[in-house]
C-alpha positions as CSV (number, residue, x, y, z in Angstrom):
1,M,47.0,30.7,29.9
2,R,43.8,32.8,30.4
3,N,43.1,32.6,26.7
4,K,43.5,28.7,26.6
5,E,41.1,28.7,29.5
6,G,38.6,30.8,27.7
7,D,38.9,28.9,24.4
8,L,38.2,25.8,26.9
9,L,35.2,27.4,28.6
10,G,33.8,28.5,25.2
11,R,33.8,25.1,24.0
12,L,32.2,23.6,27.1
13,L,29.4,26.1,26.9
14,C,29.2,25.5,23.2
15,F,28.7,21.5,24.0
16,V,26.4,22.5,26.8
17,W,24.2,24.5,24.3
18,V,24.1,22.0,21.7
19,T,23.0,19.1,24.2
20,I,20.2,21.3,25.6
21,T,19.1,22.1,22.1
22,L,19.0,18.7,21.1
23,R,17.3,17.5,24.3
24,E,14.7,20.2,23.7
25,K,14.2,19.1,20.1
26,H,13.5,15.6,21.2
27,K,11.5,16.7,24.3
28,G,8.6,14.3,24.9
29,R,9.8,12.2,22.4
30,E,12.5,10.0,24.2
31,G,12.0,6.3,23.2
32,M,9.5,7.3,20.8
33,Y,9.3,4.1,18.8
34,Q,9.0,2.1,22.0
35,T,5.4,3.8,22.0
36,L,5.0,3.8,18.1
37,L,5.6,0.0,17.9
38,T,3.1,-2.0,20.0
39,N,2.4,-5.7,20.4
40,E,-1.2,-4.5,20.9
41,R,-3.9,-5.9,18.5
42,L,-7.5,-5.0,17.8
43,R,-8.4,-8.3,19.4
44,P,-6.5,-10.0,21.9
45,S,-4.3,-13.1,20.2
46,S,-5.1,-16.6,21.4
47,R,-1.5,-17.0,22.1
48,G,-1.3,-14.0,24.4
49,K,1.2,-11.2,24.4
50,E,4.6,-11.8,23.3
51,S,7.6,-9.6,22.9
52,I,7.5,-7.1,20.3
53,A,10.1,-9.0,18.4
54,Q,7.9,-12.1,18.2
55,E,4.6,-10.2,17.6
56,V,6.0,-8.6,14.5
57,E,7.2,-12.2,13.2
58,S,3.7,-13.3,13.9
59,D,2.3,-10.4,11.8
60,R,4.7,-11.4,8.7
61,S,3.6,-15.1,8.9
62,R,0.1,-13.9,8.9
63,V,0.6,-12.0,5.8
64,L,2.5,-14.5,3.8
65,Y,0.4,-17.4,4.7
66,S,-2.9,-15.6,3.7
67,A,-4.8,-16.5,0.6
68,S,-5.4,-12.7,0.0
69,F,-1.6,-12.4,-0.5
70,R,-1.3,-15.4,-2.7
71,R,-3.8,-14.1,-5.1
72,L,-1.4,-11.3,-5.8
73,Q,0.4,-13.8,-8.0
74,R,-2.7,-13.7,-10.6
75,K,-3.1,-10.0,-10.6
76,T,-1.7,-7.4,-13.1
77,Q,1.4,-5.0,-12.1
78,V,1.5,-3.5,-15.7
79,F,1.1,-6.3,-18.2
80,P,-2.6,-8.0,-17.7
81,L,-2.7,-11.9,-18.1
82,E,1.0,-12.1,-19.0
83,D,2.3,-15.6,-19.6
84,N,6.0,-14.6,-19.5
85,A,6.9,-15.6,-15.8
86,A,9.6,-13.3,-16.0
87,V,7.6,-10.3,-16.0
88,R,6.3,-9.0,-12.5
89,T,2.7,-9.6,-11.1
90,R,1.4,-7.7,-7.9
91,L,2.9,-10.6,-5.9
92,T,6.5,-10.1,-7.5
93,H,6.3,-6.5,-7.1
94,S,5.2,-6.7,-3.5
95,L,8.1,-8.7,-2.6
96,E,10.6,-6.4,-4.1
97,V,9.0,-3.3,-2.5
98,A,9.2,-5.2,0.8
99,H,13.0,-5.9,0.2
100,V,13.3,-2.3,-0.6
101,G,11.6,-1.3,2.4
102,R,13.7,-3.5,4.6
103,F,16.8,-1.9,3.2
104,L,15.4,1.6,3.5
105,A,14.5,0.9,7.2
106,T,17.9,-0.7,8.2
107,S,19.7,2.3,6.6
108,V,17.3,4.7,8.5
109,I,18.5,3.0,12.1
110,Q,22.1,3.3,10.8
111,R,22.0,7.0,10.2
112,V,20.2,7.4,13.6
113,S,23.0,5.5,15.1
114,E,25.6,7.7,13.3
115,K,24.1,10.8,14.7
116,G,24.0,9.5,18.3
117,L,20.0,9.6,18.5
118,I,19.4,5.9,18.7
119,A,18.5,6.0,22.6
120,S,16.2,8.9,22.3
121,W,14.3,7.3,19.1
122,G,14.1,4.2,21.5
123,L,15.8,2.0,19.1
124,D,18.8,1.1,21.3
125,L,16.8,-2.3,22.3
126,T,17.4,-5.1,19.7
127,D,13.8,-5.9,19.9
128,F,12.5,-2.5,18.7
129,K,15.3,-2.3,16.2
130,H,13.9,-5.7,14.7
131,A,10.4,-4.5,15.0
132,F,11.1,-1.1,13.2
133,V,12.5,-3.0,10.3
134,V,10.1,-5.8,10.1
135,T,6.9,-3.6,10.3
136,V,8.2,-1.5,7.5
137,E,8.8,-4.5,5.4
138,V,5.4,-6.4,6.3
139,A,3.6,-3.0,5.4
140,C,5.2,-3.1,1.9
141,L,4.0,-6.6,1.6
142,L,0.6,-5.4,2.4
143,H,0.5,-2.1,0.3
144,D,-1.2,-3.6,-2.8
145,I,-3.2,-6.4,-1.1
146,G,-6.5,-4.6,-1.7
147,N,-6.1,-4.2,-5.5
148,P,-8.7,-5.4,-7.7
149,P,-8.4,-7.5,-10.9
150,F,-6.8,-5.3,-13.8
151,G,-5.2,-2.9,-11.3
152,H,-6.2,0.7,-11.5
153,F,-8.4,0.0,-14.6
154,G,-10.4,-2.5,-12.2
155,E,-10.4,0.5,-9.8
156,A,-11.7,3.0,-12.3
157,A,-14.5,0.3,-13.6
158,I,-15.9,-0.1,-10.0
159,A,-15.8,3.8,-9.3
160,K,-17.5,4.5,-12.5
161,W,-20.2,1.8,-12.3
162,F,-21.3,3.2,-8.7
163,T,-21.1,6.8,-10.0
164,K,-24.0,5.8,-12.4
165,C,-25.8,3.6,-9.6
166,S,-28.2,5.5,-7.6
167,A,-26.9,6.1,-4.2
168,K,-29.0,5.1,-1.2
169,N,-27.0,7.5,1.3
170,S,-23.4,9.3,1.6
171,Y,-21.9,5.9,2.4
172,F,-21.8,4.9,-1.1
173,N,-19.0,7.3,-1.5
174,D,-16.9,4.2,-0.4
175,F,-17.5,3.2,-4.0
176,T,-17.4,6.2,-6.1
177,G,-13.9,6.8,-5.0
178,F,-13.1,3.3,-4.9
179,D,-9.4,2.4,-4.4
180,G,-7.4,-0.5,-3.3
181,N,-6.0,1.0,-0.3
182,P,-9.1,1.1,1.9
183,Q,-10.2,-2.4,0.4
184,G,-6.7,-3.6,1.8
185,F,-7.5,-2.1,5.1
186,R,-10.7,-4.0,4.9
187,I,-9.2,-7.2,4.2
188,V,-6.8,-7.1,6.8
189,T,-9.3,-6.1,9.4
190,K,-12.2,-8.2,8.4
191,L,-12.4,-10.4,5.3
192,N,-9.4,-12.4,5.3
193,G,-10.4,-14.4,8.8
194,S,-12.1,-17.5,8.2
195,D,-15.1,-16.0,9.6
196,G,-15.0,-12.8,7.4
197,L,-14.8,-10.8,11.0
198,T,-11.6,-10.8,12.5
199,G,-9.4,-10.4,9.4
200,M,-5.6,-11.1,10.1
201,N,-5.7,-9.2,13.4
202,L,-2.4,-7.6,13.1
203,T,-0.7,-5.4,15.6
204,L,-2.0,-1.9,15.8
205,S,1.3,-0.5,14.6
206,Q,1.4,-2.7,11.7
207,L,-2.1,-1.8,10.6
208,A,-1.2,2.0,11.3
209,S,2.0,1.7,8.9
210,T,-0.1,0.6,6.0
211,L,-2.4,3.6,5.9
212,K,-0.7,5.6,3.2
213,Y,-4.0,7.8,3.2
214,P,-5.3,7.8,6.8
215,S,-8.9,9.0,6.4
216,T,-12.2,8.2,5.4
217,P,-14.2,9.7,2.4
218,S,-15.9,12.1,4.5
219,E,-13.0,13.6,6.0
220,K,-11.0,16.6,4.7
221,S,-7.4,15.5,3.8
222,R,-4.5,16.9,1.9
223,Y,-4.2,13.5,0.2
224,K,-5.9,12.8,-3.1
225,K,-7.4,9.4,-1.8
226,F,-8.8,7.7,1.3
227,G,-7.4,4.7,3.1
228,A,-10.4,3.3,5.0
229,F,-14.2,2.9,4.1
230,F,-16.8,4.1,6.4
231,T,-17.3,0.2,7.3
232,E,-14.0,0.3,8.9
233,Q,-14.0,3.8,10.7
234,E,-13.8,1.8,14.1
235,A,-10.8,0.2,13.3
236,L,-9.4,3.3,11.9
237,K,-10.4,5.1,15.4
238,D,-8.7,2.5,17.3
239,V,-5.4,2.9,15.4
240,R,-5.6,6.8,15.7
241,D,-6.4,6.4,19.3
242,K,-3.4,4.2,20.1
243,F,-0.8,6.5,18.7
244,S,-2.6,9.8,19.2
245,L,-2.9,10.5,15.5
246,R,-4.9,13.5,14.0
247,P,-7.4,12.9,11.0
248,E,-5.0,12.6,8.0
249,Q,-1.8,12.2,10.2
250,R,0.1,9.3,9.1
251,H,2.3,7.1,11.3
252,P,5.8,7.7,10.8
253,L,6.6,4.0,9.3
254,A,3.9,4.6,6.6
255,Y,6.3,7.3,5.1
256,L,8.8,4.6,4.5
257,M,6.4,2.1,3.1
258,E,5.5,4.7,0.4
259,A,9.2,5.6,-0.2
260,A,9.8,2.1,-1.0
261,D,6.8,1.5,-3.6
262,D,7.9,4.9,-5.1
263,I,11.4,3.7,-5.6
264,C,10.5,0.2,-6.8
265,Y,7.4,0.5,-9.3
266,C,8.9,2.9,-12.0
267,L,12.2,1.0,-12.1
268,S,10.5,-2.3,-12.2
269,D,8.2,-1.2,-15.1
270,I,11.2,-0.3,-17.0
271,E,12.8,-3.5,-16.6
272,D,9.5,-5.2,-17.7
273,G,9.4,-3.0,-20.6
274,V,13.0,-4.2,-21.7
275,E,11.9,-7.8,-21.1
276,K,8.8,-7.4,-23.5
277,R,11.2,-5.6,-26.0
278,L,8.9,-2.4,-25.9
279,L,12.3,-0.5,-25.3
280,T,15.9,-1.1,-25.0
281,H,17.9,-0.1,-22.3
282,D,19.9,2.3,-24.3
283,K,16.6,4.1,-25.3
284,F,15.6,4.3,-21.8
285,I,19.0,5.8,-20.9
286,D,18.8,8.6,-23.8
287,E,15.2,9.4,-23.0
288,L,15.8,10.0,-19.4
289,M,18.7,11.9,-20.1
290,S,16.5,14.3,-22.1
291,E,14.1,14.5,-19.5
292,V,16.6,15.7,-16.8
293,D,18.8,17.8,-19.1
294,S,17.7,21.1,-17.6
295,A,18.3,19.8,-14.1
296,T,22.1,19.5,-13.7
297,S,22.4,17.9,-10.7
298,V,19.8,15.3,-11.4
299,K,21.5,14.6,-14.9
300,L,24.8,14.0,-12.7
301,I,22.9,11.2,-10.8
302,V,21.9,9.6,-14.0
303,E,25.3,9.8,-15.6
304,A,27.0,8.4,-12.4
305,T,24.6,5.6,-12.2
306,R,24.9,4.8,-15.8
307,D,28.8,4.5,-15.7
308,S,28.4,2.6,-12.5
309,A,26.1,0.2,-14.5
310,R,28.5,-0.1,-17.6
311,A,31.3,-0.9,-15.2
312,A,29.5,-4.2,-14.0
313,S,30.4,-6.2,-16.8
314,K,29.0,-9.5,-15.6
315,V,25.4,-8.1,-14.7
316,D,22.8,-7.2,-17.3
317,E,23.0,-3.4,-17.8
318,T,19.5,-2.9,-17.1
319,V,19.7,-4.9,-13.9
320,A,22.9,-3.2,-13.0
321,F,21.1,0.3,-13.4
322,R,18.3,-0.5,-11.5
323,S,20.4,-1.8,-8.7
324,A,22.7,1.1,-8.4
325,L,20.0,3.5,-8.7
326,V,17.8,1.7,-5.9
327,R,20.9,2.4,-3.7
328,R,21.0,5.9,-4.4
329,F,17.5,6.3,-3.9
330,V,17.3,4.4,-0.6
331,A,20.3,6.7,0.9
332,A,18.6,9.7,-0.1
333,A,15.3,8.6,1.3
334,A,16.9,7.5,4.5
335,S,18.9,10.6,5.1
336,N,15.7,12.8,4.5
337,Y,13.7,10.6,7.1
338,V,16.3,11.4,9.7
339,D,16.7,15.1,8.7
340,E,13.0,15.6,8.6
341,H,12.0,13.5,11.5
342,E,10.3,16.2,13.4
343,E,7.9,17.0,10.5
344,I,7.5,13.6,10.0
345,M,6.2,13.1,13.8
346,S,4.2,15.9,13.3
347,G,2.5,14.8,10.2
348,S,3.3,17.8,8.4
349,L,5.8,16.4,5.7
350,Q,3.9,15.3,2.5
351,E,6.5,12.5,1.5
352,V,10.1,11.4,2.2
353,I,11.1,11.8,-1.5
354,Q,9.7,15.1,-2.1
355,E,8.6,16.0,-5.7
356,D,11.1,19.2,-6.0
357,S,14.1,17.4,-4.8
358,E,16.8,15.8,-6.7
359,Y,15.5,12.5,-6.4
360,G,11.8,13.7,-6.7
361,L,12.6,15.3,-10.1
362,L,14.3,12.0,-11.2
363,L,11.3,9.8,-10.2
364,T,9.1,12.1,-12.1
365,A,11.4,11.8,-15.2
366,I,11.4,8.2,-15.0
367,K,7.6,7.8,-14.7
368,K,7.4,9.9,-17.8
369,V,9.6,7.8,-19.7
370,V,7.7,4.6,-18.4
371,R,4.4,6.3,-19.5
372,N,5.6,7.2,-22.9
373,N,7.0,3.8,-23.9
374,V,5.4,1.3,-21.7
375,Y,1.8,2.0,-20.5
376,T,0.8,3.5,-23.8
377,D,1.7,0.3,-25.8
378,P,-1.3,-0.9,-27.7
379,S,-0.9,-4.5,-26.5
380,I,-1.4,-3.1,-22.9
381,Q,-4.1,-0.8,-23.5
382,S,-6.2,-3.3,-25.4
383,L,-5.9,-5.9,-22.4
384,E,-6.7,-3.0,-19.9
385,L,-10.0,-2.2,-21.8
386,S,-10.8,-6.0,-22.0
387,G,-10.3,-6.1,-18.1
388,Y,-12.4,-2.8,-17.7
389,A,-15.2,-4.3,-19.7
390,A,-15.0,-7.8,-17.4
391,I,-15.3,-5.8,-14.0
392,T,-18.0,-3.6,-15.5
393,G,-19.9,-6.7,-16.8
394,L,-19.4,-8.4,-13.7
395,L,-21.0,-5.5,-11.8
396,D,-23.9,-5.6,-14.3
397,R,-24.4,-9.2,-13.4
398,F,-24.2,-9.2,-9.6
399,G,-25.7,-5.7,-9.3
400,I,-29.2,-7.4,-9.9
401,L,-28.7,-8.4,-6.2
402,L,-28.9,-4.6,-5.1
403,E,-32.7,-4.6,-6.3
404,V,-33.9,-7.6,-4.3
405,P,-35.9,-6.8,-1.2
406,R,-34.0,-7.1,2.1
407,E,-35.9,-9.8,3.5
408,K,-35.8,-11.9,0.3
409,F,-32.1,-11.3,0.1
410,L,-31.5,-12.6,3.5
411,C,-33.6,-15.9,2.7
412,L,-31.4,-16.2,-0.5
413,L,-28.3,-16.5,1.7
414,A,-29.5,-19.7,3.3
415,P,-28.0,-22.8,1.8
416,G,-30.7,-24.6,-0.2
417,A,-33.1,-21.7,-0.1
418,R,-35.3,-21.2,-3.2
419,I,-37.7,-18.1,-3.8
420,A,-40.0,-18.1,-6.6
421,G,-39.0,-15.6,-9.3
422,Y,-35.4,-15.3,-7.8
423,D,-33.6,-18.4,-9.4
424,V,-30.7,-16.2,-11.2
425,E,-30.3,-14.4,-8.1
426,K,-29.8,-17.5,-6.1
427,R,-27.5,-18.7,-8.4
428,L,-25.2,-15.6,-8.3
429,V,-25.3,-15.4,-4.4
430,D,-24.5,-19.0,-4.3
431,F,-21.1,-17.8,-6.2
432,I,-20.2,-15.7,-3.2
433,A,-17.5,-16.9,-0.6
434,G,-19.0,-17.6,3.0
435,R,-16.7,-15.4,4.8
436,H,-17.9,-12.4,2.8
437,V,-21.4,-13.4,3.8
438,S,-20.7,-13.4,7.3
439,T,-19.1,-10.0,7.2
440,Y,-22.6,-8.8,5.5
441,R,-24.8,-10.6,8.1
442,Q,-22.8,-9.1,11.0
443,A,-22.9,-5.6,9.7
444,V,-26.7,-5.6,9.0
445,E,-28.0,-7.0,12.1
446,S,-29.3,-3.8,13.3
447,C,-29.3,-1.1,10.7
448,N,-31.8,0.6,8.4
449,D,-32.6,-0.4,4.8
450,D,-30.6,2.3,3.4
451,D,-27.5,1.1,5.2
452,E,-28.2,-2.5,4.4
453,S,-28.1,-1.7,0.8
454,W,-24.6,-0.1,1.4
455,H,-23.4,-3.3,2.9
456,R,-24.8,-5.5,0.4
457,A,-23.0,-3.3,-2.1
458,H,-19.9,-4.0,-0.3
459,L,-20.5,-7.6,-0.4
460,I,-20.6,-7.5,-4.1
461,V,-17.5,-5.4,-4.3
462,D,-15.6,-7.8,-1.9
463,Y,-16.2,-10.8,-4.0
464,I,-15.4,-9.1,-7.2
465,S,-12.4,-7.1,-6.2
466,G,-10.9,-10.2,-4.6
467,M,-10.9,-12.4,-7.9
468,T,-7.6,-12.7,-9.7
469,D,-7.3,-11.5,-13.3
470,S,-8.1,-14.7,-15.0
471,F,-10.9,-15.7,-12.8
472,A,-12.6,-12.5,-13.4
473,M,-12.1,-12.7,-17.0
474,E,-13.5,-16.4,-16.8
475,M,-16.5,-15.5,-14.9
476,H,-17.3,-12.4,-17.1
477,K,-17.3,-15.0,-20.0
478,I,-19.5,-17.5,-18.2
479,L,-22.0,-14.9,-16.9
480,G,-22.1,-13.3,-20.4
481,G,-22.9,-16.7,-22.1
482,T,-19.8,-16.7,-24.2
483,K,-18.3,-19.8,-22.2
484,W,-19.9,-22.8,-20.7
């Protein structure tokens, strides 16, 4: 009897110890996502505040109905100026990433519920579960919204051009490290509004979840890129202050957005490569198996996924393989997000799918196969070089606006204005969208000449980076005198 009582007491003490340990682990974090998800915006909405569920739906509609989002349908994913509608553009890629992001966020909630942590995470209320999922989904929709024409080659062209340009001050580092991420943050916080000032006015949690690289060019960061220009440092500060984020610390949901993109893009590029007949599915599998041959556990994942795809006889094998592998990646990423949540909350985790993990090694192997068989194809490389030349040429043409004296440039912005000796400059200015001009005008109201030059450079980059691939190529031909 005493042994039974002792055993019962031991179990009870063990239960109490586990309970106290869990409470201590989550101390100060009870209901954490009810703090990390907010209906607060940079500016009050004209509709007034509504529930968190309604506000995230409003965020989604603001993105989906925006011109900046629609332009992604004419921007390169991998194949520039592609006529085959079955091949992905930035828009279709973003929609697929959003689907995976939603799937991943839902899987995280399921695992949190299974572990009995749903209340401590603050996701026991239906509205916050919904907001958790939709915020990740919309972050995924937005992740490429700042990409210039011709993708990474467009980014490289802008950075290279400004590296050769004589910088007026350190703020020109906005351009020498130009990337679509900070341009995207600029779009959603300023440029997308009809006045060029209000942007999409998204919730602060939505803005925070889009910041894959949460720093400016001047801040030290472990990340290879920055996520906000100096021009948007006030908006970045508002986001950080709201969630008590340190410089370089991500909002937790940004990890899920990044993971969804990592899962999607290399698998989609393989599928497009097969569609373009740059490789066969069998060749892809053979090369992938060769890449992971030394990693037994990773090889087993590939073999199991391959066998599962072959069993799906009514579905194209490439599609079946991609679908099965996405499910495996999502399951692994969701588990890791929950297991490493303390590190995520502290900002110390590098990424959800870590490079040295089984699925991190598999992603690296897939990327290598894609690089060897798709990205290096001569047809792609020649168009990328054409795109690079187009963006460089446009910067050469519009770059003469940087040499116009400040007072004369402000005069040229006025409708119908004419200044002797500046006929070409006036015609170039007239191409630039009015909302971009509004952004520039407000920025230079009370700044010195060096800072004005920096804002003028942003005006030019805003216009060129917002072009679609086909429009950029067309404009390059027109300004180069080869088309009229």
